[in-house]
PDB file of N, CA, C and O in Angstrom:
ATOM      1  N   UNK A   1      74.094  66.899   4.879  1.00  0.00           N
ATOM      2  CA  UNK A   1      73.714  68.269   4.603  1.00  0.00           C
ATOM      3  C   UNK A   1      74.707  68.839   3.591  1.00  0.00           C
ATOM      4  O   UNK A   1      75.918  68.724   3.777  1.00  0.00           O
ATOM      5  N   UNK A   2      74.217  69.430   2.563  1.00  0.00           N
ATOM      6  CA  UNK A   2      75.058  70.091   1.572  1.00  0.00           C
ATOM      7  C   UNK A   2      75.077  71.586   1.860  1.00  0.00           C
ATOM      8  O   UNK A   2      74.037  72.199   2.102  1.00  0.00           O
ATOM      9  N   UNK A   3      76.275  72.163   1.830  1.00  0.00           N
ATOM     10  CA  UNK A   3      76.413  73.611   2.001  1.00  0.00           C
ATOM     11  C   UNK A   3      77.230  74.145   0.833  1.00  0.00           C
ATOM     12  O   UNK A   3      78.181  73.493   0.400  1.00  0.00           O
ATOM     13  N   UNK A   4      76.879  75.311   0.320  1.00  0.00           N
ATOM     14  CA  UNK A   4      77.635  75.860  -0.812  1.00  0.00           C
ATOM     15  C   UNK A   4      79.004  76.381  -0.377  1.00  0.00           C
ATOM     16  O   UNK A   4      79.166  76.888   0.732  1.00  0.00           O
ATOM     17  N   UNK A   5      79.972  76.247  -1.261  1.00  0.00           N
ATOM     18  CA  UNK A   5      81.298  76.828  -1.062  1.00  0.00           C
ATOM     19  C   UNK A   5      81.260  78.192  -1.735  1.00  0.00           C
ATOM     20  O   UNK A   5      80.959  78.299  -2.924  1.00  0.00           O
ATOM     21  N   UNK A   6      81.569  79.241  -0.964  1.00  0.00           N
ATOM     22  CA  UNK A   6      81.440  80.610  -1.475  1.00  0.00           C
ATOM     23  C   UNK A   6      82.804  81.290  -1.536  1.00  0.00           C
ATOM     24  O   UNK A   6      83.673  81.007  -0.711  1.00  0.00           O
ATOM     25  N   UNK A   7      82.999  82.187  -2.507  1.00  0.00           N
ATOM     26  CA  UNK A   7      84.269  82.921  -2.577  1.00  0.00           C
ATOM     27  C   UNK A   7      84.372  83.938  -1.443  1.00  0.00           C
ATOM     28  O   UNK A   7      83.415  84.646  -1.128  1.00  0.00           O
ATOM     29  N   UNK A   8      85.563  83.993  -0.837  1.00  0.00           N
ATOM     30  CA  UNK A   8      85.876  84.992   0.190  1.00  0.00           C
ATOM     31  C   UNK A   8      87.250  85.543  -0.178  1.00  0.00           C
ATOM     32  O   UNK A   8      88.271  84.954   0.177  1.00  0.00           O
ATOM     33  N   UNK A   9      87.279  86.663  -0.885  1.00  0.00           N
ATOM     34  CA  UNK A   9      88.551  87.198  -1.381  1.00  0.00           C
ATOM     35  C   UNK A   9      89.188  86.199  -2.326  1.00  0.00           C
ATOM     36  O   UNK A   9      88.553  85.740  -3.275  1.00  0.00           O
ATOM     37  N   UNK A  10      90.468  85.857  -2.062  1.00  0.00           N
ATOM     38  CA  UNK A  10      91.173  84.869  -2.875  1.00  0.00           C
ATOM     39  C   UNK A  10      90.950  83.447  -2.370  1.00  0.00           C
ATOM     40  O   UNK A  10      91.476  82.495  -2.946  1.00  0.00           O
ATOM     41  N   UNK A  11      90.181  83.299  -1.308  1.00  0.00           N
ATOM     42  CA  UNK A  11      89.927  81.988  -0.709  1.00  0.00           C
ATOM     43  C   UNK A  11      88.483  81.581  -0.941  1.00  0.00           C
ATOM     44  O   UNK A  11      87.739  82.255  -1.654  1.00  0.00           O
ATOM     45  N   UNK A  12      88.104  80.488  -0.339  1.00  0.00           N
ATOM     46  CA  UNK A  12      86.715  80.033  -0.371  1.00  0.00           C
ATOM     47  C   UNK A  12      86.331  79.614   1.033  1.00  0.00           C
ATOM     48  O   UNK A  12      87.186  79.273   1.850  1.00  0.00           O
ATOM     49  N   UNK A  13      85.041  79.645   1.302  1.00  0.00           N
ATOM     50  CA  UNK A  13      84.580  79.287   2.628  1.00  0.00           C
ATOM     51  C   UNK A  13      83.189  78.690   2.585  1.00  0.00           C
ATOM     52  O   UNK A  13      82.554  78.621   1.533  1.00  0.00           O
ATOM     53  N   UNK A  14      82.732  78.264   3.743  1.00  0.00           N
ATOM     54  CA  UNK A  14      81.368  77.759   3.871  1.00  0.00           C
ATOM     55  C   UNK A  14      80.681  78.535   4.985  1.00  0.00           C
ATOM     56  O   UNK A  14      81.334  79.082   5.874  1.00  0.00           O
ATOM     57  N   UNK A  15      79.363  78.574   4.922  1.00  0.00           N
ATOM     58  CA  UNK A  15      78.578  79.203   5.984  1.00  0.00           C
ATOM     59  C   UNK A  15      77.983  78.089   6.827  1.00  0.00           C
ATOM     60  O   UNK A  15      77.364  77.160   6.308  1.00  0.00           O
ATOM     61  N   UNK A  16      78.179  78.194   8.128  1.00  0.00           N
ATOM     62  CA  UNK A  16      77.614  77.194   9.026  1.00  0.00           C
ATOM     63  C   UNK A  16      76.216  77.622   9.447  1.00  0.00           C
ATOM     64  O   UNK A  16      76.019  78.776   9.827  1.00  0.00           O
ATOM     65  N   UNK A  17      75.255  76.731   9.389  1.00  0.00           N
ATOM     66  CA  UNK A  17      73.903  77.077   9.826  1.00  0.00           C
ATOM     67  C   UNK A  17      73.872  77.452  11.313  1.00  0.00           C
ATOM     68  O   UNK A  17      74.608  76.891  12.124  1.00  0.00           O
ATOM     69  N   UNK A  18      73.015  78.401  11.645  1.00  0.00           N
ATOM     70  CA  UNK A  18      72.901  78.899  13.014  1.00  0.00           C
ATOM     71  C   UNK A  18      72.633  77.767  14.007  1.00  0.00           C
ATOM     72  O   UNK A  18      73.180  77.772  15.109  1.00  0.00           O
ATOM     73  N   UNK A  19      71.807  76.813  13.633  1.00  0.00           N
ATOM     74  CA  UNK A  19      71.476  75.703  14.536  1.00  0.00           C
ATOM     75  C   UNK A  19      72.723  74.907  14.916  1.00  0.00           C
ATOM     76  O   UNK A  19      72.863  74.489  16.065  1.00  0.00           O
ATOM     77  N   UNK A  20      73.627  74.694  13.964  1.00  0.00           N
ATOM     78  CA  UNK A  20      74.865  73.960  14.249  1.00  0.00           C
ATOM     79  C   UNK A  20      75.782  74.796  15.126  1.00  0.00           C
ATOM     80  O   UNK A  20      76.406  74.270  16.048  1.00  0.00           O
ATOM     81  N   UNK A  21      75.870  76.088  14.853  1.00  0.00           N
ATOM     82  CA  UNK A  21      76.700  76.983  15.670  1.00  0.00           C
ATOM     83  C   UNK A  21      76.231  76.955  17.116  1.00  0.00           C
ATOM     84  O   UNK A  21      77.048  76.871  18.033  1.00  0.00           O
ATOM     85  N   UNK A  22      74.929  77.025  17.323  1.00  0.00           N
ATOM     86  CA  UNK A  22      74.389  77.008  18.684  1.00  0.00           C
ATOM     87  C   UNK A  22      74.542  75.635  19.330  1.00  0.00           C
ATOM     88  O   UNK A  22      74.882  75.540  20.509  1.00  0.00           O
ATOM     89  N   UNK A  23      74.298  74.579  18.573  1.00  0.00           N
ATOM     90  CA  UNK A  23      74.396  73.221  19.111  1.00  0.00           C
ATOM     91  C   UNK A  23      75.807  72.917  19.600  1.00  0.00           C
ATOM     92  O   UNK A  23      75.981  72.286  20.642  1.00  0.00           O
ATOM     93  N   UNK A  24      76.812  73.360  18.855  1.00  0.00           N
ATOM     94  CA  UNK A  24      78.206  73.078  19.206  1.00  0.00           C
ATOM     95  C   UNK A  24      78.862  74.209  19.987  1.00  0.00           C
ATOM     96  O   UNK A  24      80.039  74.123  20.337  1.00  0.00           O
ATOM     97  N   UNK A  25      78.104  75.273  20.263  1.00  0.00           N
ATOM     98  CA  UNK A  25      78.615  76.414  21.026  1.00  0.00           C
ATOM     99  C   UNK A  25      79.888  76.974  20.384  1.00  0.00           C
ATOM    100  O   UNK A  25      80.892  77.189  21.062  1.00  0.00           O
ATOM    101  N   UNK A  26      79.835  77.202  19.085  1.00  0.00           N
ATOM    102  CA  UNK A  26      80.983  77.712  18.335  1.00  0.00           C
ATOM    103  C   UNK A  26      81.059  79.221  18.529  1.00  0.00           C
ATOM    104  O   UNK A  26      80.059  79.926  18.397  1.00  0.00           O
ATOM    105  N   UNK A  27      82.266  79.714  18.845  1.00  0.00           N
ATOM    106  CA  UNK A  27      82.428  81.160  19.020  1.00  0.00           C
ATOM    107  C   UNK A  27      83.240  81.736  17.868  1.00  0.00           C
ATOM    108  O   UNK A  27      82.691  81.985  16.794  1.00  0.00           O
ATOM    109  N   UNK A  28      84.528  81.951  18.068  1.00  0.00           N
ATOM    110  CA  UNK A  28      85.348  82.640  17.073  1.00  0.00           C
ATOM    111  C   UNK A  28      86.270  81.733  16.266  1.00  0.00           C
ATOM    112  O   UNK A  28      86.726  82.116  15.188  1.00  0.00           O
ATOM    113  N   UNK A  29      86.547  80.549  16.769  1.00  0.00           N
ATOM    114  CA  UNK A  29      87.525  79.696  16.096  1.00  0.00           C
ATOM    115  C   UNK A  29      87.019  78.258  15.990  1.00  0.00           C
ATOM    116  O   UNK A  29      86.215  77.794  16.798  1.00  0.00           O
ATOM    117  N   UNK A  30      87.517  77.580  14.972  1.00  0.00           N
ATOM    118  CA  UNK A  30      87.317  76.144  14.799  1.00  0.00           C
ATOM    119  C   UNK A  30      88.680  75.512  14.548  1.00  0.00           C
ATOM    120  O   UNK A  30      89.544  76.122  13.918  1.00  0.00           O
ATOM    121  N   UNK A  31      88.870  74.301  15.034  1.00  0.00           N
ATOM    122  CA  UNK A  31      90.073  73.544  14.704  1.00  0.00           C
ATOM    123  C   UNK A  31      89.797  72.818  13.390  1.00  0.00           C
ATOM    124  O   UNK A  31      88.768  72.157  13.246  1.00  0.00           O
ATOM    125  N   UNK A  32      90.711  72.941  12.437  1.00  0.00           N
ATOM    126  CA  UNK A  32      90.543  72.336  11.117  1.00  0.00           C
ATOM    127  C   UNK A  32      91.594  71.262  10.928  1.00  0.00           C
ATOM    128  O   UNK A  32      92.775  71.475  11.202  1.00  0.00           O
ATOM    129  N   UNK A  33      91.152  70.103  10.455  1.00  0.00           N
ATOM    130  CA  UNK A  33      92.061  68.983  10.224  1.00  0.00           C
ATOM    131  C   UNK A  33      91.669  68.310   8.913  1.00  0.00           C
ATOM    132  O   UNK A  33      90.483  68.177   8.611  1.00  0.00           O
ATOM    133  N   UNK A  34      92.649  67.893   8.147  1.00  0.00           N
ATOM    134  CA  UNK A  34      92.395  67.123   6.929  1.00  0.00           C
ATOM    135  C   UNK A  34      92.894  65.711   7.189  1.00  0.00           C
ATOM    136  O   UNK A  34      94.068  65.495   7.493  1.00  0.00           O
ATOM    137  N   UNK A  35      91.973  64.746   7.063  1.00  0.00           N
ATOM    138  CA  UNK A  35      92.324  63.361   7.366  1.00  0.00           C
ATOM    139  C   UNK A  35      91.541  62.443   6.427  1.00  0.00           C
ATOM    140  O   UNK A  35      90.320  62.554   6.318  1.00  0.00           O
ATOM    141  N   UNK A  36      92.241  61.549   5.759  1.00  0.00           N
ATOM    142  CA  UNK A  36      91.593  60.594   4.842  1.00  0.00           C
ATOM    143  C   UNK A  36      90.701  61.301   3.822  1.00  0.00           C
ATOM    144  O   UNK A  36      89.560  60.898   3.594  1.00  0.00           O
ATOM    145  N   UNK A  37      91.231  62.348   3.220  1.00  0.00           N
ATOM    146  CA  UNK A  37      90.500  63.105   2.197  1.00  0.00           C
ATOM    147  C   UNK A  37      89.208  63.735   2.724  1.00  0.00           C
ATOM    148  O   UNK A  37      88.269  63.966   1.963  1.00  0.00           O
ATOM    149  N   UNK A  38      89.168  64.012   4.033  1.00  0.00           N
ATOM    150  CA  UNK A  38      88.008  64.665   4.638  1.00  0.00           C
ATOM    151  C   UNK A  38      88.459  65.898   5.403  1.00  0.00           C
ATOM    152  O   UNK A  38      89.541  65.917   5.990  1.00  0.00           O
ATOM    153  N   UNK A  39      87.629  66.915   5.392  1.00  0.00           N
ATOM    154  CA  UNK A  39      87.867  68.115   6.195  1.00  0.00           C
ATOM    155  C   UNK A  39      87.094  67.938   7.494  1.00  0.00           C
ATOM    156  O   UNK A  39      85.882  67.723   7.479  1.00  0.00           O
ATOM    157  N   UNK A  40      87.795  68.028   8.611  1.00  0.00           N
ATOM    158  CA  UNK A  40      87.166  67.861   9.923  1.00  0.00           C
ATOM    159  C   UNK A  40      87.256  69.190  10.662  1.00  0.00           C
ATOM    160  O   UNK A  40      88.345  69.725  10.867  1.00  0.00           O
ATOM    161  N   UNK A  41      86.113  69.711  11.057  1.00  0.00           N
ATOM    162  CA  UNK A  41      86.044  70.943  11.843  1.00  0.00           C
ATOM    163  C   UNK A  41      85.591  70.591  13.251  1.00  0.00           C
ATOM    164  O   UNK A  41      84.615  69.863  13.435  1.00  0.00           O
ATOM    165  N   UNK A  42      86.306  71.112  14.246  1.00  0.00           N
ATOM    166  CA  UNK A  42      85.946  70.847  15.641  1.00  0.00           C
ATOM    167  C   UNK A  42      85.879  72.171  16.388  1.00  0.00           C
ATOM    168  O   UNK A  42      86.706  73.054  16.159  1.00  0.00           O
ATOM    169  N   UNK A  43      84.895  72.318  17.288  1.00  0.00           N
ATOM    170  CA  UNK A  43      84.837  73.540  18.092  1.00  0.00           C
ATOM    171  C   UNK A  43      86.055  73.625  19.008  1.00  0.00           C
ATOM    172  O   UNK A  43      86.537  72.609  19.509  1.00  0.00           O
ATOM    173  N   UNK A  44      86.538  74.825  19.219  1.00  0.00           N
ATOM    174  CA  UNK A  44      87.670  75.061  20.114  1.00  0.00           C
ATOM    175  C   UNK A  44      87.099  75.505  21.448  1.00  0.00           C
ATOM    176  O   UNK A  44      86.317  76.454  21.518  1.00  0.00           O
ATOM    177  N   UNK A  45      87.495  74.815  22.501  1.00  0.00           N
ATOM    178  CA  UNK A  45      87.051  75.212  23.830  1.00  0.00           C
ATOM    179  C   UNK A  45      87.821  76.461  24.228  1.00  0.00           C
ATOM    180  O   UNK A  45      89.052  76.480  24.208  1.00  0.00           O
ATOM    181  N   UNK A  46      87.090  77.489  24.585  1.00  0.00           N
ATOM    182  CA  UNK A  46      87.760  78.734  24.957  1.00  0.00           C
ATOM    183  C   UNK A  46      88.518  78.545  26.259  1.00  0.00           C
ATOM    184  O   UNK A  46      88.070  77.836  27.160  1.00  0.00           O
ATOM    185  N   UNK A  47      89.649  79.176  26.341  1.00  0.00           N
ATOM    186  CA  UNK A  47      90.455  79.129  27.551  1.00  0.00           C
ATOM    187  C   UNK A  47      90.027  80.288  28.433  1.00  0.00           C
ATOM    188  O   UNK A  47      90.263  81.454  28.116  1.00  0.00           O
ATOM    189  N   UNK A  48      89.395  79.947  29.543  1.00  0.00           N
ATOM    190  CA  UNK A  48      88.811  80.954  30.420  1.00  0.00           C
ATOM    191  C   UNK A  48      89.837  81.988  30.856  1.00  0.00           C
ATOM    192  O   UNK A  48      89.528  83.178  30.925  1.00  0.00           O
ATOM    193  N   UNK A  49      91.033  81.554  31.144  1.00  0.00           N
ATOM    194  CA  UNK A  49      92.055  82.470  31.664  1.00  0.00           C
ATOM    195  C   UNK A  49      93.059  82.876  30.583  1.00  0.00           C
ATOM    196  O   UNK A  49      94.186  83.262  30.892  1.00  0.00           O
ATOM    197  N   UNK A  50      92.651  82.790  29.332  1.00  0.00           N
ATOM    198  CA  UNK A  50      93.527  83.149  28.224  1.00  0.00           C
ATOM    199  C   UNK A  50      93.971  84.609  28.376  1.00  0.00           C
ATOM    200  O   UNK A  50      93.143  85.504  28.544  1.00  0.00           O
ATOM    201  N   UNK A  51      95.267  84.834  28.315  1.00  0.00           N
ATOM    202  CA  UNK A  51      95.799  86.185  28.400  1.00  0.00           C
ATOM    203  C   UNK A  51      96.079  86.672  29.812  1.00  0.00           C
ATOM    204  O   UNK A  51      96.612  87.767  29.992  1.00  0.00           O
ATOM    205  N   UNK A  52      95.730  85.875  30.820  1.00  0.00           N
ATOM    206  CA  UNK A  52      95.938  86.323  32.200  1.00  0.00           C
ATOM    207  C   UNK A  52      97.423  86.490  32.525  1.00  0.00           C
ATOM    208  O   UNK A  52      97.799  87.444  33.206  1.00  0.00           O
ATOM    209  N   UNK A  53      98.262  85.584  32.050  1.00  0.00           N
ATOM    210  CA  UNK A  53      99.695  85.665  32.370  1.00  0.00           C
ATOM    211  C   UNK A  53     100.256  86.989  31.873  1.00  0.00           C
ATOM    212  O   UNK A  53     100.945  87.692  32.612  1.00  0.00           O
ATOM    213  N   UNK A  54      99.960  87.330  30.620  1.00  0.00           N
ATOM    214  CA  UNK A  54     100.453  88.587  30.069  1.00  0.00           C
ATOM    215  C   UNK A  54      99.874  89.780  30.831  1.00  0.00           C
ATOM    216  O   UNK A  54     100.579  90.759  31.073  1.00  0.00           O
ATOM    217  N   UNK A  55      98.609  89.706  31.205  1.00  0.00           N
ATOM    218  CA  UNK A  55      97.982  90.809  31.940  1.00  0.00           C
ATOM    219  C   UNK A  55      98.636  90.992  33.302  1.00  0.00           C
ATOM    220  O   UNK A  55      98.883  92.125  33.716  1.00  0.00           O
ATOM    221  N   UNK A  56      98.920  89.902  34.004  1.00  0.00           N
ATOM    222  CA  UNK A  56      99.566  90.006  35.314  1.00  0.00           C
ATOM    223  C   UNK A  56     100.998  90.518  35.184  1.00  0.00           C
ATOM    224  O   UNK A  56     101.455  91.304  36.013  1.00  0.00           O
ATOM    225  N   UNK A  57     101.702  90.075  34.148  1.00  0.00           N
ATOM    226  CA  UNK A  57     103.065  90.566  33.939  1.00  0.00           C
ATOM    227  C   UNK A  57     103.055  92.064  33.657  1.00  0.00           C
ATOM    228  O   UNK A  57     103.876  92.803  34.199  1.00  0.00           O
ATOM    229  N   UNK A  58     102.138  92.510  32.820  1.00  0.00           N
ATOM    230  CA  UNK A  58     102.029  93.934  32.508  1.00  0.00           C
ATOM    231  C   UNK A  58     101.631  94.724  33.748  1.00  0.00           C
ATOM    232  O   UNK A  58     102.149  95.816  33.984  1.00  0.00           O
ATOM    233  N   UNK A  59     100.715  94.178  34.537  1.00  0.00           N
ATOM    234  CA  UNK A  59     100.263  94.842  35.755  1.00  0.00           C
ATOM    235  C   UNK A  59     101.439  95.028  36.719  1.00  0.00           C
ATOM    236  O   UNK A  59     101.570  96.076  37.352  1.00  0.00           O
ATOM    237  N   UNK A  60     102.288  94.010  36.823  1.00  0.00           N
ATOM    238  CA  UNK A  60     103.454  94.092  37.695  1.00  0.00           C
ATOM    239  C   UNK A  60     104.434  95.146  37.187  1.00  0.00           C
ATOM    240  O   UNK A  60     105.007  95.890  37.983  1.00  0.00           O
ATOM    241  N   UNK A  61     104.631  95.217  35.878  1.00  0.00           N
ATOM    242  CA  UNK A  61     105.544  96.208  35.308  1.00  0.00           C
ATOM    243  C   UNK A  61     105.015  97.625  35.508  1.00  0.00           C
ATOM    244  O   UNK A  61     105.788  98.565  35.692  1.00  0.00           O
ATOM    245  N   UNK A  62     103.699  97.769  35.470  1.00  0.00           N
ATOM    246  CA  UNK A  62     103.086  99.083  35.647  1.00  0.00           C
ATOM    247  C   UNK A  62     102.876  99.436  37.117  1.00  0.00           C
ATOM    248  O   UNK A  62     102.299 100.476  37.434  1.00  0.00           O
ATOM    249  N   UNK A  63     103.343  98.572  38.009  1.00  0.00           N
ATOM    250  CA  UNK A  63     103.222  98.742  39.463  1.00  0.00           C
ATOM    251  C   UNK A  63     101.754  98.906  39.870  1.00  0.00           C
ATOM    252  O   UNK A  63     101.405  99.808  40.631  1.00  0.00           O
ATOM    253  N   UNK A  64     100.914  98.025  39.355  1.00  0.00           N
ATOM    254  CA  UNK A  64      99.504  97.989  39.738  1.00  0.00           C
ATOM    255  C   UNK A  64      99.183  96.657  40.396  1.00  0.00           C
ATOM    256  O   UNK A  64      98.095  96.116  40.198  1.00  0.00           O
ATOM    257  N   UNK A  65     100.123  96.116  41.182  1.00  0.00           N
ATOM    258  CA  UNK A  65      99.890  94.804  41.765  1.00  0.00           C
ATOM    259  C   UNK A  65      99.720  94.850  43.285  1.00  0.00           C
ATOM    260  O   UNK A  65      99.918  93.839  43.960  1.00  0.00           O
ATOM    261  N   UNK A  66      99.355  96.015  43.827  1.00  0.00           N
ATOM    262  CA  UNK A  66      99.140  96.091  45.268  1.00  0.00           C
ATOM    263  C   UNK A  66      97.788  95.477  45.629  1.00  0.00           C
ATOM    264  O   UNK A  66      96.869  95.434  44.811  1.00  0.00           O
ATOM    265  N   UNK A  67      97.688  95.004  46.872  1.00  0.00           N
ATOM    266  CA  UNK A  67      96.453  94.408  47.360  1.00  0.00           C
ATOM    267  C   UNK A  67      95.400  95.494  47.494  1.00  0.00           C
ATOM    268  O   UNK A  67      95.661  96.540  48.088  1.00  0.00           O
ATOM    269  N   UNK A  68      94.217  95.260  46.951  1.00  0.00           N
ATOM    270  CA  UNK A  68      93.176  96.278  46.938  1.00  0.00           C
ATOM    271  C   UNK A  68      92.246  96.210  48.139  1.00  0.00           C
ATOM    272  O   UNK A  68      91.410  97.097  48.318  1.00  0.00           O
ATOM    273  N   UNK A  69      92.372  95.177  48.965  1.00  0.00           N
ATOM    274  CA  UNK A  69      91.524  95.083  50.151  1.00  0.00           C
ATOM    275  C   UNK A  69      92.335  94.544  51.311  1.00  0.00           C
ATOM    276  O   UNK A  69      93.345  93.868  51.115  1.00  0.00           O
ATOM    277  N   UNK A  70      91.891  94.845  52.516  1.00  0.00           N
ATOM    278  CA  UNK A  70      92.590  94.370  53.704  1.00  0.00           C
ATOM    279  C   UNK A  70      92.434  92.864  53.848  1.00  0.00           C
ATOM    280  O   UNK A  70      91.523  92.255  53.287  1.00  0.00           O
ATOM    281  N   UNK A  71      93.341  92.289  54.610  1.00  0.00           N
ATOM    282  CA  UNK A  71      93.242  90.875  54.935  1.00  0.00           C
ATOM    283  C   UNK A  71      92.213  90.733  56.051  1.00  0.00           C
ATOM    284  O   UNK A  71      92.535  90.966  57.216  1.00  0.00           O
ATOM    285  N   UNK A  72      91.007  90.364  55.722  1.00  0.00           N
ATOM    286  CA  UNK A  72      89.890  90.347  56.671  1.00  0.00           C
ATOM    287  C   UNK A  72      90.117  89.379  57.823  1.00  0.00           C
ATOM    288  O   UNK A  72      89.676  89.652  58.939  1.00  0.00           O
ATOM    289  N   UNK A  73      90.782  88.272  57.592  1.00  0.00           N
ATOM    290  CA  UNK A  73      90.973  87.284  58.648  1.00  0.00           C
ATOM    291  C   UNK A  73      91.873  87.834  59.746  1.00  0.00           C
ATOM    292  O   UNK A  73      91.586  87.633  60.926  1.00  0.00           O
ATOM    293  N   UNK A  74      92.942  88.517  59.392  1.00  0.00           N
ATOM    294  CA  UNK A  74      93.850  89.078  60.391  1.00  0.00           C
ATOM    295  C   UNK A  74      93.199  90.185  61.195  1.00  0.00           C
ATOM    296  O   UNK A  74      93.528  90.360  62.369  1.00  0.00           O
ATOM    297  N   UNK A  75      92.297  90.928  60.608  1.00  0.00           N
ATOM    298  CA  UNK A  75      91.709  92.085  61.264  1.00  0.00           C
ATOM    299  C   UNK A  75      90.432  91.766  62.035  1.00  0.00           C
ATOM    300  O   UNK A  75      89.802  92.674  62.577  1.00  0.00           O
ATOM    301  N   UNK A  76      90.040  90.499  62.095  1.00  0.00           N
ATOM    302  CA  UNK A  76      88.837  90.135  62.835  1.00  0.00           C
ATOM    303  C   UNK A  76      89.096  90.317  64.327  1.00  0.00           C
ATOM    304  O   UNK A  76      90.096  89.829  64.853  1.00  0.00           O
ATOM    305  N   UNK A  77      88.198  91.015  65.000  1.00  0.00           N
ATOM    306  CA  UNK A  77      88.371  91.301  66.429  1.00  0.00           C
ATOM    307  C   UNK A  77      87.527  90.369  67.293  1.00  0.00           C
ATOM    308  O   UNK A  77      87.400  90.606  68.494  1.00  0.00           O
ATOM    309  N   UNK A  78      86.961  89.341  66.731  1.00  0.00           N
ATOM    310  CA  UNK A  78      86.109  88.448  67.506  1.00  0.00           C
ATOM    311  C   UNK A  78      86.502  87.004  67.243  1.00  0.00           C
ATOM    312  O   UNK A  78      87.198  86.695  66.276  1.00  0.00           O
ATOM    313  N   UNK A  79      86.042  86.135  68.120  1.00  0.00           N
ATOM    314  CA  UNK A  79      86.315  84.714  67.978  1.00  0.00           C
ATOM    315  C   UNK A  79      85.218  84.057  67.149  1.00  0.00           C
ATOM    316  O   UNK A  79      84.044  84.412  67.252  1.00  0.00           O
ATOM    317  N   UNK A  80      85.612  83.120  66.351  1.00  0.00           N
ATOM    318  CA  UNK A  80      84.642  82.359  65.569  1.00  0.00           C
ATOM    319  C   UNK A  80      83.986  81.309  66.458  1.00  0.00           C
ATOM    320  O   UNK A  80      84.656  80.715  67.303  1.00  0.00           O
ATOM    321  N   UNK A  81      82.703  81.074  66.284  1.00  0.00           N
ATOM    322  CA  UNK A  81      82.012  80.008  66.996  1.00  0.00           C
ATOM    323  C   UNK A  81      81.657  78.924  65.994  1.00  0.00           C
ATOM    324  O   UNK A  81      81.092  79.204  64.936  1.00  0.00           O
ATOM    325  N   UNK A  82      81.991  77.685  66.332  1.00  0.00           N
ATOM    326  CA  UNK A  82      81.738  76.570  65.423  1.00  0.00           C
ATOM    327  C   UNK A  82      80.607  75.726  65.919  1.00  0.00           C
ATOM    328  O   UNK A  82      80.249  74.737  65.281  1.00  0.00           O
TER     329      UNK A  82
END
C-alpha cells in the first residue's frame, strides 16, 4: 500500500487508513523504530492503570484516602451457610 507523505509544520507525516487503525486498535501513540533502512510502526498497548501511582500519592497528600464504605464482613450479624 502506498501512502503519501504530507507536510506537518516543519516535519512530515503519513495518514493511516481508518481500516488499519481499527484493525490494530491504534489509539494515541505508536512505537516507531528504524531497522535495516525500514520504518517500523507498532501499536502501543495502553496501560490500564497508567497514572494510578501519582493519583494515589496525590490523594494521600490531600488527605482523601479514608475508606468510603464499611467493612461488610466484620459487620455481618449472621452466619454463612455453605
